[in-house]
C-alpha positions in Angstrom: 8.6 -15.0 19.9 12.0 -15.0 18.1 13.8 -11.7 17.9 15.9 -10.3 15.2 18.4 -7.5 15.3 15.5 -5.1 14.7 14.2 -5.9 18.2 15.3 -4.9 21.6 18.5 -6.4 22.8 18.6 -8.2 26.2 18.8 -5.8 29.1 19.8 -6.0 32.7 16.6 -6.1 34.8 18.2 -5.5 38.2 17.2 -2.4 39.9 19.8 0.4 39.6 22.2 1.5 42.2 21.7 3.2 45.6 22.8 6.4 43.9 19.7 6.3 41.7 17.6 5.8 44.8 19.1 8.8 46.4 18.4 10.8 43.3 14.8 9.8 43.2 14.3 10.4 46.9 14.9 14.1 46.1 11.7 14.2 44.1 9.5 12.1 46.3 7.2 13.7 48.9 8.6 13.6 52.4 8.0 10.5 54.4 5.8 9.3 55.8 3.8 9.0 52.5 2.1 6.5 50.3 3.9 5.4 47.2 2.9 3.1 44.3 5.9 1.3 42.9 6.4 -1.0 40.0 9.6 -2.6 38.6 10.4 -6.0 37.0 12.9 -6.4 39.9 11.5 -4.4 42.9 14.5 -4.4 45.2 14.1 -0.8 46.3 11.0 -1.7 48.4 12.8 -2.5 51.6 14.9 0.7 51.4 11.8 2.9 50.7 9.9 1.3 53.6 12.9 1.8 55.9 12.7 5.5 55.1 9.1 5.7 56.2 7.2 5.2 52.9 4.1 2.9 52.7 4.8 1.1 49.4 2.0 -0.5 47.3 3.3 -2.7 44.5 1.9 -2.7 41.0 1.0 -6.1 39.7 2.5 -7.6 36.5 0.4 -8.1 33.4 1.0 -9.6 30.0 0.4 -6.3 28.2 3.5 -5.6 26.2 4.6 -4.2 22.9 6.9 -7.1 22.1 4.7 -10.1 21.7 1.9 -11.9 23.4 3.7 -13.8 26.1 6.2 -11.6 27.9 5.2 -10.2 31.3 6.3 -6.6 30.8 3.5 -4.4 32.0 1.7 -3.7 35.2 -1.7 -2.9 36.7 -3.1 -1.6 40.0 -3.3 -3.9 43.0 -6.6 -5.9 43.3 -8.0 -3.8 46.2 -9.4 -0.4 46.9 -6.5 2.1 46.7 -6.7 5.7 47.9 -5.1 8.2 45.5 -1.4 8.3 46.1 0.9 11.4 45.9 3.6 9.6 44.0 4.1 6.7 41.5 7.5 5.3 40.7 7.9 3.2 37.6 11.4 1.8 37.7 13.8 -0.1 35.5 11.7 0.5 32.3 12.7 -1.1 29.0 11.5 -0.6 25.4 9.3 -3.7 25.8 7.1 -2.1 28.3 3.8 -0.7 27.0 4.1 3.1 27.7 0.4 3.9 27.5 -0.7 1.0 29.7 1.8 2.0 32.4 1.0 5.7 32.4 -2.7 5.0 32.3 -2.4 2.9 35.4 -0.3 5.5 37.1 -2.9 8.2 36.4 -5.7 6.0 37.8 -3.9 5.9 41.1 -2.4 9.4 41.2 -3.8 12.2 43.5 -4.3 15.7 42.1 -0.9 17.4 41.9 0.8 14.1 42.3 4.1 13.1 40.6 5.1 10.2 38.4 8.8 9.2 38.5 10.3 7.2 35.6 13.7 5.4 35.8 15.2 3.2 33.0 17.2 0.1 32.5 20.4 0.3 30.4 19.5 -0.8 26.8 22.0 -1.4 24.0 19.5 -1.0 21.1 15.8 -0.8 20.5 13.3 -0.9 17.7 12.5 2.8 18.5 15.8 4.6 19.3 13.9 7.5 20.8 11.8 5.3 23.1 12.8 7.0 26.3 11.6 10.4 25.0 8.2 8.9 24.1 7.4 8.4 27.8 7.4 12.2 28.0 5.4 12.9 24.8 2.7 10.4 25.7 2.6 11.5 29.3 2.0 15.1 28.1 -0.9 13.9 26.0 -2.4 12.3 29.0 -2.3 15.3 31.2 1.1 15.1 32.9 3.7 17.9 32.7 7.4 17.5 32.6 8.9 18.8 35.8 12.5 17.8 35.0 14.6 15.2 33.2 17.5 14.5 35.5 19.2 12.2 33.1 18.9 9.2 35.4 15.2 9.7 35.8 12.2 11.7 34.7 9.8 13.6 37.0 6.3 14.3 35.8 3.5 16.1 37.7 -0.2 15.9 37.2 -1.5 19.0 35.5 -4.4 21.0 36.9 -6.0 21.2 33.4 -7.8 18.1 32.1 -6.8 17.3 28.5 -9.4 17.9 25.8 -9.1 14.2 24.7 -8.7 11.2 27.0 -6.4 8.8 25.3 -6.2 5.2 26.6 -6.2 1.6 25.8 -9.5 -0.2 25.2 -10.8 -2.9 27.5 -14.1 -4.9 27.8 -15.8 -2.0 29.6 -15.6 0.1 26.4 -17.4 -2.4 24.2 -20.9 -0.7 24.1 -19.4 2.6 23.0 -17.0 0.8 20.5 -19.9 -1.0 19.0 -21.9 2.2 18.7 -19.0 4.0 17.0 -18.4 1.1 14.6 -22.1 1.2 13.5 -21.9 5.0 13.0 -18.7 4.8 10.9 -19.1 1.5 8.9 -22.9 1.2 8.9 -23.1 -2.3 10.3 -22.7 -3.9 13.7 -19.6 -5.2 15.4 -20.3 -8.4 17.3 -18.4 -9.2 20.5 -17.3 -12.5 18.9 -15.6 -10.7 16.0 -13.9 -8.2 18.4 -12.6 -11.2 20.4 -11.4 -12.9 17.3 -9.3 -9.9 16.5 -8.1 -8.6 19.9 -8.6 -11.2 22.6 -5.8 -13.3 24.3 -3.2 -10.7 23.4 -3.7 -10.8 19.7 -4.1 -7.0 19.5 -4.6 -3.7 21.2 -6.8 -0.7 20.5 -6.2 3.0 21.5 -9.3 5.1 22.2 -10.0 8.8 22.3 -12.8 10.0 24.6 -14.3 13.5 25.0 -16.6 14.3 27.9 -17.2 10.6 28.5 -18.1 9.9 24.8 -15.9 7.7 22.5 -15.0 9.8 19.5 -12.2 7.7 17.9 -10.6 4.3 17.8 -7.3 3.0 16.4 -6.8 -0.8 16.5 -3.8 -3.0 15.7 -3.2 -6.8 15.8 0.1 -8.5 16.0 1.5 -10.3 13.0 4.6 -12.4 12.8 6.4 -11.6 9.6 9.6 -12.5 7.8 11.5 -9.4 6.7 14.0 -10.3 4.0 14.2 -13.9 5.4 14.5 -12.9 9.1 11.7 -13.5 11.6 10.3 -10.3 13.1 6.9 -8.9 14.1 4.7 -6.1 12.9 1.4 -4.6 13.8 -1.5 -4.5 11.4 -3.6 -1.4 11.7 -7.4 -2.2 11.8 -10.6 -0.5 12.8 -9.6 3.1 12.3 -12.7 5.1 13.3 -13.4 8.7 13.9 -17.0 9.7 14.8 -18.6 11.6 11.9 -19.2 14.6 14.2 -15.5 14.9 14.8 -14.0 14.5 11.3 -13.7 18.3 10.9 -10.8 18.2 13.5 -8.3 16.3 11.3 -5.4 18.5 12.5 -2.5 18.0 14.8 -4.8 19.0 17.7 -7.4 16.4 16.8 -8.1 13.0 18.3 -7.0 11.1 15.2 -3.5 12.7 15.2 -3.1 12.2 19.0 -4.2 8.5 18.8 -2.0 7.7 15.8 1.2 9.3 17.1 0.7 7.6 20.5 0.2 4.3 18.7 3.4 4.9 16.6 5.4 5.8 19.8 4.2 2.7 21.6 4.2 0.1 18.9 6.2 1.3 15.9 8.0 1.2 13.5 7.0 -1.9 11.6 3.4 -1.7 10.6 1.0 -2.1 7.7 -2.7 -1.8 6.8 -5.2 -1.4 4.1 -6.4 2.3 4.1 -8.1 4.0 1.2 -6.1 6.5 -0.9 -7.9 9.3 0.9 -7.0 8.0 4.3 -3.4 7.6 3.2 -3.3 11.2 2.0 -4.5 12.4 5.3 -1.8 10.4 7.1 0.8 11.7 4.8 -0.4 15.3 5.3 -0.2 14.9 9.1 3.3 13.4 8.8 2.4 10.0 10.3 2.2 7.7 7.2 4.6 6.9 4.4 3.4 5.1 1.3 4.8 1.6 1.1 2.9 0.5 -2.0 -0.5 -0.2 -3.5 -3.0 -3.0 -3.6 -4.1 -4.2 -7.0 -6.7 -6.7 -8.1 -5.6 -9.5 -10.4 -8.5 -11.1 -12.4 -8.9 -14.4 -14.3 -11.7 -15.5 -16.6 -13.6 -18.8 -16.0 -11.5 -21.8 -17.2 -12.3 -25.2 -18.7 -14.8 -27.4 -16.9 -12.8 -30.5 -17.7 -11.0 -32.2 -14.8 -7.2 -32.0 -14.7 -5.4 -35.2 -15.4 -2.7 -35.0 -12.7 -4.2 -32.9 -9.9 -7.5 -32.4 -8.1 -8.9 -30.4 -5.1 -9.3 -31.9 -1.7 -10.7 -30.2 1.4 -8.2 -29.2 4.1 -9.1 -29.9 7.7 -6.9 -27.8 9.9 -7.8 -29.9 12.9 -6.1 -32.9 11.3 -2.4 -33.2 12.3 -1.4 -34.7 8.9 -3.1 -31.8 7.1 -1.5 -29.3 9.4 2.0 -30.8 8.8 1.5 -30.5 5.0 0.4 -26.9 5.3 3.5 -26.1 7.4 5.8 -27.8 4.9 4.4 -25.8 2.0 4.8 -22.6 4.0 8.5 -23.3 4.6 9.1 -23.6 0.9 7.0 -20.5 0.2 8.9 -18.5 2.8 12.2 -19.4 1.2 10.8 -18.4 -2.2 9.8 -15.0 -0.8 13.0 -14.4 1.2 13.7 -11.1 -0.5 10.2 -9.8 0.4 8.2 -9.0 3.5 5.6 -11.7 4.1 3.3 -12.6 7.0 3.7 -16.0 8.6 1.0 -18.3 7.1 1.4 -21.7 8.7 -1.4 -24.0 9.8 -2.0 -22.1 13.1 -2.4 -18.8 11.4 -4.7 -20.2 8.6 -6.8 -21.9 11.2 -7.4 -18.7 13.2 -7.8 -16.4 10.2 -10.2 -18.6 8.1 -11.4 -21.8 9.9 -12.2 -20.0 13.1 -13.7 -16.8 11.8 -16.8 -16.2 13.9 -19.1 -15.0 11.1 -17.6 -15.8 7.6 -17.1 -19.1 5.9 -14.3 -19.8 3.6 -13.3 -22.8 1.5 -9.8 -24.1 2.3 -8.6 -26.6 -0.4 -5.4 -28.3 -1.3 -4.4 -29.0 -4.9 -3.3 -32.7 -4.6 -1.5 -34.9 -7.0 -3.9 -37.7 -8.1 -1.3 -40.5 -7.9 1.1 -39.6 -5.1 -1.3 -37.6 -2.9 1.4 -34.9 -2.5 0.0 -31.4 -2.1 1.2 -28.8 -4.6 -0.4 -25.9 -2.6 -3.3 -24.7 -0.5 -5.7 -22.1 -1.7 -8.4 -20.2 0.3 -11.4 -18.6 -1.4 -15.0 -17.6 -0.9 -17.7 -17.2 -3.5 -19.9 -14.1 -3.3 -21.6 -11.7 -5.7 -21.0 -14.1 -8.6 -17.2 -14.0 -8.3 -14.6 -16.2 -6.6 -12.2 -14.2 -4.4 -8.9 -15.9 -3.6 -8.0 -14.8 -0.1 -4.8 -16.7 0.4 -2.2 -19.1 -1.1 0.3 -21.3 0.6 2.5 -22.9 -2.1 5.9 -22.7 -3.8 5.7 -19.7 -6.2 6.4 -22.0 -9.2 3.3 -24.1 -8.3 0.9 -21.2 -7.9 -0.3 -21.3 -11.6 -2.0 -24.6 -11.1 -3.8 -23.2 -8.0 -5.2 -20.4 -10.2 -6.2 -22.9 -12.9 -8.1 -25.0 -10.4 -9.9 -21.8 -9.2 -10.8 -20.9 -12.8 -12.3 -24.4 -13.3 -14.5 -24.1 -10.2 -15.5 -20.7 -11.4 -16.7 -22.2 -14.7 -18.5 -25.1 -13.0 -20.4 -22.7 -10.6 -21.3 -20.2 -13.4 -19.3 -17.4 -11.7 -18.1 -14.3 -13.7 -14.4 -14.4 -12.7 -11.7 -15.2 -10.2 -9.8 -12.4 -8.5 -7.1 -11.8 -6.0 -6.0 -8.7 -4.1 -2.2 -8.5 -3.9 0.5 -5.9 -3.2 1.4 -4.3 -6.6 5.1 -5.0 -6.0 4.3 -8.8 -6.0 1.6 -8.8 -8.7 4.0 -10.0 -11.5 4.6 -13.2 -9.4 0.9 -14.2 -9.9 0.2 -12.8 -13.4 -0.4 -16.0 -15.3 -1.8 -16.5 -18.7 -5.1 -14.7 -19.2 -4.8 -12.6 -16.0 -5.4 -8.8 -16.0 -4.3 -6.4 -13.4 -6.5 -3.5 -12.1 -6.0 -0.7 -9.7 -7.9 -0.5 -6.4 -8.4 2.4 -3.9 -6.3 0.6 -1.3 -2.8 1.6 -0.2 -0.2 0.1 2.1 1.1 2.5 4.8 4.1 2.4 7.0 5.3 4.5 9.9 7.2 7.7 9.3 6.4 9.6 12.6 9.2 8.0 14.7 11.9 8.1 12.0 13.0 4.8 13.3 15.2 2.6 11.1 13.5 -0.4 9.5 10.3 1.1 8.2 12.0 2.0 4.8 12.7 -1.7 4.3 8.9 -2.3 3.9 8.4 0.0 0.9 7.5 -1.9 -2.2 8.6 -5.1 -0.6 5.3 -6.6 0.7 3.6 -9.9 -0.2 0.1 -9.0 1.0 -3.1 -10.5 -0.2 -6.8 -10.1 0.6 -6.6 -12.6 3.5 -4.0 -10.5 5.2 -6.7 -7.9 5.9 -9.2 -8.4 8.7 -12.2 -7.4 6.6 -12.2 -9.7 3.5 
């Protein structure tokens, strides 16, 4: 994944000096003792073993906050491991998933055990306060700050078990996630839809348990974006759920607040979603959401049934390399047209996953093609339901979009539908308001992070190009 100046700068992944080792040794239990150790460059192992420690190495994983391919996380060794009195996580960078690392540390830690954190030198980061978030998240998980020595942090496992168990979701949680989903949304969540959203590193979900029962869920999926012309990445908030029996605890001591602030401190600050106005107001009251805009609905009446003289619709096959190349070429022009806005990448790969490979919904993916030259003027995605045609996405130069809407209006008339409509960010609605279109308010807002106070989030306010297909539920 390409990185812009908003992202973490390169860091030196060599383990720190012998002076750091001496400092950390002052907090470790006296040797001989077992120690679980993880670092991207574990060169302290020999020195620790020479001093009498039995060192178990954590194993790398691909769980990271900075994309789907970097190996910047860790997990427990693939063997039975007795609880250890100390865990040392060394050479940590902003790209490491804080929650994943602390979750693994707690799984291995004996009662009263300690967790030591030491950090690589970092020039800049998406979240300037990233180091302090190791402490705040650790405290939510049941670790207490023993001291922050400057060079490293020492945490001790508290005697008291936290009211809420906050952790990342995995496959073992599926039965309870499905049950919570049914209780909140009133319909079932299939494993295929879950995999379509989250599998293969596409997203993460944070859970809140109480007494072994799942009470809340906060999901997010990665989205490559262009922010004022520069490539970056954001996380799209999805599947926000609180069990009906726990919605009275919507305070700063409740599961929703703890999940959301943890999510912001791990994954922020660039984020978006499609909450209702009521959910947005709750997030604003708790100090975790800022309002980045509204979603409106643009509607068109049925058009003429007569064919167009110069263009017609052709099906798009995203398995065809020629079709894929045409989609990608259209996207490059569209991206340049929207260079002053925030827009999610919508090339052939993304369109294929979002629409062609959806496990339960079927969409029509069509190109508006010139009758003589065969050149594509744009690609439009829609579905017909409840007597209306909903446009989910467009990939086209902005000046060519009116002909896409006209083609949709013609199909609307031919099928006897009432109207064509499109959800779009209010800040971009004027770009699609063609002749005969009307604009209507919806109950949907666009949030962004304000909990971390990190730079960058303010650049998203009233700058989005978001349409219905950018959501996970249309």
